N, C-alpha and C positions, 0 to 999 in steps of 0.2 A: 903669140906669147907660148910657151913652151908647157906641157904637159904638168911637170912640176913647177911651177910658177902660177895656172890653173888651178889646184890640189893647193896650193898656197894661199889663195884669195877666197876660194869654197873657205877653207881651212876659218881664213882670219871673219869672216860674215858670218860663219855660225858660231863663232868660240861668246859673243853675245848671249845665246837661244840659250846655248849646252851651259852658259852660267846661270841664268835663271832658271835651268830647270834643272841643274845643282841645288838652287838656292829653295824649290818650291820641295825639291824630297825631301829637305830638312826639315821647311814647315811641315809636311807632311810626318813626318817621323817625331818631331816635337809633338808636333797634335796626336799622335798612335801613345806616348807614351804621358801625357798628359790623360788618355782616356783610360788607361792599366791603372792608373794612380787611381782614378776616380774611382773606376769600377772595386778597387784594391780596399779605398776607405772606406763603399758602400758594405762591401761584405761586411769586411772588421766590425762595422754599427751593425748592422743586422746579428750576426753572435752575436756584440757583448747586448741588445734592446733582446735575443729568446734567454741568454743568463738571466739577463734582469726580470724578466717577466715568471722564469722557472722558480726565480728566488722567494718572488713575491706569492706567488700558487702556493711555493711551501707555506710560507708565513701566513697564510691564508688560511690551509689547512691545519698548520700547530691551532690557530688562533679557535678554530672552528671546534678542533678534539678540544682541548683547554674548557670551552664556554660551554660543552655537554658534558663533561665532565664533571663540572660544578654546575648544574643544574639551568643555568642561564639560556640555554639554548632546548630543545627536545635533540633527541640520538634521533640521527639519517638512518634510516636503513636503506 
């Protein structure tokens, strides 16, 4: 068996292994994309929640001030 034939035989044996490795690499890349997307979704949700909390706090502060002015609540010092 010549060297070229030996190399061709080895390439033929390694081809299925290479295909499986390529497939695993693609699956890992897809999972990384999903993880990155999930992180972005979490950050977006956190920002929206913080904004909602800030708006609620502003509303409560306004309500307290109005109730103090009307004499419903004693003024906080």
